[in-house]
Every structure is written in C-alpha cells, then in structure tokens.
LODO-27736 format. One record per atom (N, C-alpha, C, O): residue in three letters; x, y, z negated. Coordinates in steps of 0.02 Angstrom, whole numbers, plus 50000, padded with zeros to 5 digits. Layout:
N
ALAXYZ/...
END
This chain:
192
MET507444918650736/MET506764919150724/MET506654911250743/MET506344908050700/ALA506834908150792/ALA506544901450810/ALA506954897150757/ALA506644892350735/ALA507544898050735/ALA507834893750676/ALA507404893050616/ALA507274887350595/ALA507144899150582/ALA506714899550538/ALA506044895250541/ALA505844891950493/PHE505724895650605/PHE505154892050610/PHE505224885550622/PHE504814881450603/GLU505834883950659/GLU506024875950671/GLU506164873450599/GLU505934867950585/SER506534876950550/SER506684874850491/SER506074873450453/SER506064868350419/TYR505444878050456/TYR504864877250420/TYR504564870250439/TYR504354866350396/PHE504574869050501/PHE504204862650524/PHE504664857150509/PHE504414851550506/ARG505314857550500/ARG505714851750496/ARG505624849150408/ARG505654843250389/GLU505514855750360/GLU505334853650300/GLU504634851050286/GLU504504847450238/GLN504204853250330/GLN503504850350327/GLN503514843250348/GLN503074839550326/GLY504074840250397/GLY504054834450426/GLY503524832250480/GLY503354826350489/LYS503284837750514/LYS502804836350556/LYS502774836450620/LYS502414832350650/LEU503164841250654/LEU503254841250713/LEU503854839950748/LEU504344840450711/ASN503994838450810/ASN504654836250848/ASN504914843150870/ASN504614848350857/GLU505464843050903/GLU505754848250939/GLU505434850451006/GLU505524856051031/ALA505074845951031/ALA504814847851091/ALA503944853351070/ALA503744858651093/ASP503704849551027/ASP503074853351003/ASP503274858450975/ASP502954863550989/ILE503804859050929/ILE503944867150895/ILE504074871850961/ILE503884877650963/GLU504404868751011/GLU504704873951070/GLU503994875151112/GLU503904880451143/GLN503624871351110/GLN502934872951155/GLN502614877951105/GLN502484883351132/MET502474877551044/MET502184882250993/MET502574889751006/MET502264894851019/ILE503184889351000/ILE503524895150998/ILE503484899451074/ILE503554905551080/SER503324894351134/SER503274897351191/SER502504901251199/SER502394906251234/MET502164898751170/MET501424900751156/MET501264907051122/MET500744910251129/ALA501864908651078/ALA501674913251024/ALA501944919651043/ALA502434919851081/GLU501694924951022/GLU501914932451027/GLU502354933550973/GLU502144932250917/ILE503004936050981/ILE503284938850919/ILE503204945950909/ILE503154949850957/LYS503194947750845/LYS502944955150831/LYS503484956950776/LYS503634953150730/MET503724962850785/MET503994965250736/MET503634970850699/MET503424975550733/LEU503544970850636/LEU503224976250607/LEU503614980250555/LEU504004977350516/HIS503544986050553/HIS503894991650507/HIS503554992250441/HIS502964990550442/ARG503774994050388/ARG503584993750322/ARG502804998050326/ARG502775003450355/ASN502314995350299/ASN501634998350296/ASN501344997950361/ASN500795000750368/GLU501604994850413/GLU501244994450482/GLU500654989350474/GLU500674983750450/LEU500144992650498/LEU499464987450505/LEU499554982850566/LEU499774984550620/LEU499344976950548/LEU499384971550600/LEU498554970050623/LEU498324968850679/LEU498254970750561/LEU497444969550577/LEU497174976650531/LEU497494978650482/GLN496634979450551/GLN496394984850525/GLN495584982750527/GLN495244980450572/GLN495424984550462/GLN494694983850445/GLN494114985450501/GLN494114991450517/GLY493684981950531/GLY493274983350585/GLY493464981250642/GLY493054980850687/GLN494134979450653/GLN494444975450713/GLN494274968050704/GLN494284965650647/VAL494124964150758/VAL494154957250762/VAL494904953350753/VAL495404956050776/SER494944948250725/SER495504945350697/SER495604940450748/SER495264935350748/ARG496054941450792/ARG496114936850863/ARG496744932350859/ARG496844928650906/HIS497174932450808/HIS497644927350805/HIS497844923450739/HIS497704925550683/LYS498144918250751/LYS498404915250688/LYS499044917650685/LYS499394917950736/ILE499264919550623/ILE499944923850603/ILE500404918750560/ILE500214915650511/PHE500974918650586/PHE501494914950542/PHE502014918850524/PHE502334920950572/VAL502234920750458/VAL502644925650440/VAL503344921350447/VAL503454916150415/VAL503774924050489/VAL504544921150498/VAL504894924750447/VAL505234921650406/LYS504834932750446/LYS505324936950399/LYS504864941350361/LYS504344943250388/GLY504994942950309/GLY504674948950282/GLY504144946550238/GLY504084940750221/LEU503674952350219/LEU503094951550175/LEU502464954050218/LEU502534958850255/LEU501914951150212/LEU501274953950222/LEU500754954750174/LEU500834950650128/ARG500214958550165/ARG499754958750118/ARG499064958850152/ARG498984961550207/MET498644956150122/MET497854956550142/MET497604960350097/MET497654958550038/TYR497274966650112/TYR496834970450065/TYR496214973050097/TYR496094972450157/GLY495834975750054/GLY495154978850064/GLY495174986950047/GLY495454988849996/GLU494914990450083/GLU494964997550066/GLU494204999450053/GLU493754998050092/MET494115002649992/MET493455004349969/MET493285011750001/MET493725014750033/GLU492715014249993/GLU492495020950026/GLU492815025749975/GLU493005031149999/ASN492895025049920/ASN493255029549878/ASN493995029549878/ASN494305033149839/GLY494335025149924/GLY494965024849943/GLY495405019449898/GLY495995018749911/SER495175016549859/SER495515012049812/SER495535005749856/SER495115003949898/GLU496045003049841/GLU496224994849878/GLU496134990249826/GLU496134991149765/HIS496054984149867/HIS495994978549819/HIS496504973449854/HIS496264971149906/THR497084971449839/THR497354966949865/THR497144959849861/THR497064957749804/LEU497024955649911/LEU496784950549905/LEU497284944249913/LEU497104938749891/ARG497864945049942/ARG498304939849949/ARG498944942249967/ARG498914948049989/PHE499584939549966/PHE500254941149985/PHE500484934650031/PHE500404928950010/SER500764936150094/SER500954931150130/SER501734932750143/SER501904936950186/PRO502214929050102/PRO502854929650107/PRO503144925650175/PRO502754923150216/GLU503854925350183/GLU504054921050231/GLU503764913550239/GLU503584910750187/ASN503714910650290/ASN503554903350288/ASN502714902050269/ASN502484896850245/SER502364907850287/SER501694906850268/SER501174909350321/SER501304914350354/TRP500664906350330/TRP500014908250377/TRP499684912350335/TRP499634912050274/THR499394917250386/THR498914921950365/THR498384924150415/THR498504924050476/LEU497894925750396/LEU497304928450453/LEU496664931650401/LEU496664930250341/ASP496254935050426/ASP495704936750399/ASP495264930750432/ASP495104931150491/VAL495054924450386/VAL494744918950402/VAL494004919850435/VAL493884917450490/GLU493574923250400/GLU492974925350418/GLU492914928750489/GLU492484927450531/SER493354932550494/SER493414937550553/SER493604932450627/SER493324932450682/TYR494104928950605/TYR494444924350655/TYR493914920150679/TYR493714920850737/ASP493594914650630/ASP493244910150650/ASP492564912650680/ASP492344909850729/LEU492254917650652/LEU491574921550675/LEU491764926050737/LEU491284927850772/GLN492394928050754/GLN492534933350799/GLN492204940050774/GLN492074944350816/ALA492074940850711/ALA491684946450692/ALA492224951450657/ALA492784949650642/PRO491984957850647/PRO492404963450627/PRO492694960850566/PRO492354957050532/ALA493284962450549/ALA493644961050482/ALA493434964450428/ALA493254970250433/LYS493424961850381/LYS493284966750316/LYS493884968250270/LYS493804971250217/SER494474966050291/SER495094967250266/SER495654969250313/SER495674967650373/ASN496094972750282/ASN496744975750326/ASN497264970150306/ASN497284967550250/ILE497794968150370/ILE498444965250351/ILE498974969350373/ILE498994971550431/ALA499454970650326/ALA499924976050337/ALA500584973850305/ALA500604970150255/ALA501154976450338/ALA501794973650320/ALA501964976450249/ALA501794982350242/VAL502224973750202/VAL502404977250139/VAL503044979650146/VAL503214984850117/GLU503554975550192/GLU504104977650207/GLU504314975850284/GLU503964971550311/ASP504824978650321/ASP504964976150383/ASP504864968150388/ASP505124963950351/SER504424966950443/SER504344958850440/SER504304956750512/SER504284961250555/GLU504284950550529/GLU504334947750594/GLU503864942050588/GLU503904938050541/VAL503354941550641/VAL502874937550637/VAL502754933750694/VAL503034936350742/LEU502484928750707/LEU502224924550758/LEU501514924150763/LEU501184921850717/LEU501214926550827/LEU500534926450837/LEU500274922050884/LEU500574921650938/TRP499784918750876/TRP499464913650932/TRP498774916450938/TRP498424917350888/LYS498544918151005/LYS497864918451013/LYS497394913151003/LYS497504907451022/LYS496894914950976/LYS496324908950948/LYS496264902751006/LYS496264896850990/ALA496214904751065/ALA496134899751123/ALA496744895451116/ALA496684889351111/ASP497304898251117/ASP497974894651123/ASP498154890951064/ASP498484885751067/PHE497944893351014/PHE498004888850947/PHE497634883350944/PHE497864878050922/GLU497024884150966/GLU496504878050971/GLU496694872851010/GLU496614866950992/HIS497024875051077/HIS497334870651126/HIS497854866851075/HIS497794860851062/LEU498314870451052/LEU498894866751009/LEU498624862150953/LEU498904856850945/LEU498084863750913/LEU497834860050880/LEU497624852850914/LEU497804847350894/ALA497224854250968/ALA496934848751013/ALA497464843251035/ALA497374837251043/THR498044846951043/THR498504841851084/THR499274839251041/THR499744835651059/MET499104843450968/MET499564840550926/MET499314839050865/MET499174843250823/PRO499234831250856/PRO498964829650795/PRO499234830950735/PRO498914832050684/GLN499934830850740/GLN500344833150670/GLN500194841050648/GLN500144843350592/LEU500114844350715/LEU499974851750695/LEU499294851850659/LEU499254854850605/ASN498814848950683/ASN498134848750669/ASN498094845650595/ASN497634847550559/ALA498564840750570/ALA498554837450504/ALA498914842750456/ALA498744843250397/LEU499374846250482/LEU499694851450433/LEU499184858150430/LEU499144861750380/SER498844859150482/SER498314866250479/SER497794862350425/SER497674865850376/LYS497554857350425/LYS497074854950371/LYS497384856050303/LYS497094859250259/LEU497974853450296/LEU498324854450226/LEU498474860350209/LEU498474861350149/VAL498604865250249/VAL498634872550232/VAL498024876050219/VAL498004880750179/ILE497454873650255/ILE496734875950241/ILE496514873650180/ILE496184877450145/SER496694866750157/SER496564864250083/SER496954868050039/SER496614870549995/GLN497534869350036/GLN497914871550001/GLN497684879249982/GLN497634881549924/ASN497564882550038/ASN497294888950029/ASN496454889549993/ASN496244894249959/ILE496144884350008/ILE495534883849965/ILE495614883049885/ILE495234885649843/TYR496144879249874/TYR496304877149803/TYR496674883949774/TYR496614885149714/ASN496934886949802/ASN497384892249777/ASN496824898349771/ASN496834901849721/SER496334899649822/SER495814903949816/SER495284902949742/SER495064907149702/ARG495204896049746/ARG494674895149674/ARG495254896749620/ARG495054900149573/LYS495764895249618/LYS496174895849553/LYS496244902949553/LYS496164905649499/ARG496374906449600/ARG496504913949581/ARG495744916449564/ARG495724920049514/LEU495204915349592/LEU494384917549568/LEU494364915849505/LEU494214920249465/ALA494504909349481/ALA494574907949405/ALA494914912649353/ALA494704914849299/ILE495434913449380/ILE495914917149339/ILE495664925049342/ILE495664928249290/ALA495464927849399/ALA495124934449394/ALA494554934849351/ALA494434939749316/LEU494204929749352/LEU493544929849312/LEU493624928449229/LEU493194930149189/SER494144925549215/SER494134922949146/SER494764924749106/SER494754924849044/ALA495394926449147/ALA496034927649101/ALA496104934849087/ALA495844939349120/THR496554935749028/THR496714942249007/THR497194944249052/THR497504940149084/PRO497314952249060/PRO497814954649102/PRO498344951449087/PRO498574949249139/GLU498724949749031/GLU499354946649031/GLU499384939749054/GLU499934937249064/GLU498884936749063/GLU498874928949098/GLU498834930049164/GLU499134926149200/LYS498464935449195/LYS498464936849265/LYS499184937949285/LYS499404934549331/TYR499554942349257/TYR500204943349265/TYR500744938449269/TYR501244938549306/ASP500564933949220/ASP501024926949205/ASP500794923349276/ASP501234921449315/ASP500234922649289/ASP499944917649333/ASP500424920949416/ASP500734917849460/PHE500284928249407/PHE500604931849473/PHE501394929449479/PHE501584927149533/ILE501824929949425/ILE502494927949429/ILE502644920049435/ILE503184918249459/GLN502214915449413/GLN502214909249438/GLN502054908649502/GLN502484905549533/THR501524910849539/THR501304909149592/THR501674913849665/THR501634912449725/TYR502024919649632/TYR502584922849684/TYR503144924549646/TYR503204930349626/PRO503524920449633/PRO504114921849588/PRO504624925649620/PRO505014928849586/GLY504654925749685/GLY505124930249713/GLY504934937149732/GLY505364941449745/LEU504244938449733/LEU503964945449748/LEU503964950749699/LEU503694956049715/LEU504224950149640/LEU504084955349585/LEU504514959849600/LEU504354965249575/SER505154960249639/SER505564965249652/SER505354967749721/SER505544973249740/ARG504954963849762/ARG505004966749831/ARG504234971149842/ARG504134974749891/VAL503764969849791/VAL503184973249790/VAL503004978749740/VAL502994977949679/PRO502864984249773/PRO502694989949724/PRO502184987849674/PRO501774983349683/LEU502234991549620/LEU501774989149558/LEU501044991049574/LEU500614987449549/ARG500864996049612/ARG500314998549617/ARG499834992049667/ARG499224991449668/MET500344987949704/MET499994983049743/MET499954977349701/MET499504973449715/ILE500344975949649/ILE500274971449613/ILE499654971949562/ILE499244967349554/ALA499644977749531/ALA499014980149490/ALA498324978649534/ALA497844975549509/SER498324981349600/SER497894979749645/SER497664971849654/SER497084970149663/TYR498154968049650/TYR498094961549660/TYR497754958349602/TYR497264954649605/LEU498104960349546/LEU497784957449491/LEU497034960149461/LEU496734957049417/GLY496814965549489/GLY496244969249469/GLY496284972149407/GLY495814971949368/ILE496914975449390/ILE496974979649324/ILE497314985949346/ILE497614986249400/SER497284990349308/SER497584997949312/SER498304997049309/SER498564992149282/LEU498645002449341/LEU499445002049358/LEU499645003649277/LEU500185001549254/LYS499185007349238/LYS499485008649164/LYS499515002349118/LYS499945001249075/THR498974998349133/THR498994991949104/THR499514987249127/THR499774983449086/LEU499694987149189/LEU500154982849215/LEU500914985249180/LEU501344981349160/THR500974991949180/THR501554994549154/THR501674992749090/THR502224990649074/ARG501094993449035/ARG501124991248973/ARG501344983448967/ARG501764981548927/ILE501054979949005/ILE501234972248995/ILE501944971049010/ILE502344968348971/ARG502074973449076/ARG502924973749084/ARG503324976349031/ARG503814972949015/HIS503224981149002/HIS503584984048947/HIS503564980448892/HIS504054980448855/ALA502934976248877/ALA502954972248802/ALA503364965848828/ALA503724962948787/GLN503334963748885/GLN503694957648905/GLN504484960248906/GLN504874955748889/VAL504714965148919/VAL505444965848919/VAL505704966948846/VAL506284965848830/HIS505164969248798/HIS505414970048731/HIS505304963648679/HIS505344963948618/ARG505144957848720/ARG505074951948685/ARG505654948848661/ARG505604943548630/
END
C-alpha cells in the first residue's frame, strides 16, 4: 500500500519521503469489498479519499430507484463528495467500491493541517482541483451535446482501462443512455 502511494507522489514529483510518511501516518487505511459503500447519501463526507487499489464510483440514487453515475475513481486518484465535504452538509451522492478496493482516508482537519504545512501538497491539491473542474466542464459539454456514440467514445478515451472492469449498466448510467443503446453501440463497433 505505502509503495503505491509513494510511487504516485514520486510520479507527481511533489513530496519528499518525510512528507509522504507523515501523510500515511495521518491516514486511515480502509479495505472495501465490491459494492461496499464508503459514503451514503445523507451522510456528511468527512474524508479526503485516495484510491490506492481498486475502483470507486460516485453515484446518485433517484426516488424511483434509478442510478446516475457521476464519476469513476480508479487507482491513483482522489475522490470525495466536494459539496458535502466543504460545507459539512449531507451528501447528495454515494461513493461505493466497484471492485475490492483499498483506500486511504484523511479526516478534514488532518488534511487541512497537511495542506497548511506542506506547500508541495497544497500545490498538488490545487492542480487536482483544477483538473477536476476541467474534466467536469468537458463531461457536462459532452452530456449536453454529444450523440450516444460520441459519449461512449469519450468514455473509452477518458477511462481506457475501465471497460473490462465496470458493469455495462454502470457505464450506461455514467453516459446517461439506456443499457439497450449502449449494447447497440458496442455491437456496431465490434462489426466495423
């Protein structure tokens, strides 16, 4: 676990070994089973989450039981319900493991302390936030204007390694299309 986390920060070129060790010492290590909830709608998001191993997804559940997948978080990515975390208000979405996963969790006060004492982490955090904003804007534009085929192509480009790891119903939910439409698109691509 620590090796994967250290590798992430070495690739980012931001933190030294002592900083990484301090971050790990302040984190809670949590193992999640497939489909296990890490955050449930209505709870307050109290942790920054780093995915060491596995795959998480953030999704909302509608009153009629349908789901809308908002994002996937594979290895070496950060996730949380931002609004709930920042405002300490009830979450409007769930975060669950798509497959067995290992995550690091930092309490809000602990992570804010790390940000205040580690300028490199603060800079990386701002970069991650900016990238998430850009990705969200791109996703919104595609959701509003792209054809189902273009949405699927973008998913493959955005998450190249996830197609074999994510159930089709979750991909359809992420794309905002029916499972039937997704199956048709995939079938057409295979026969090209």
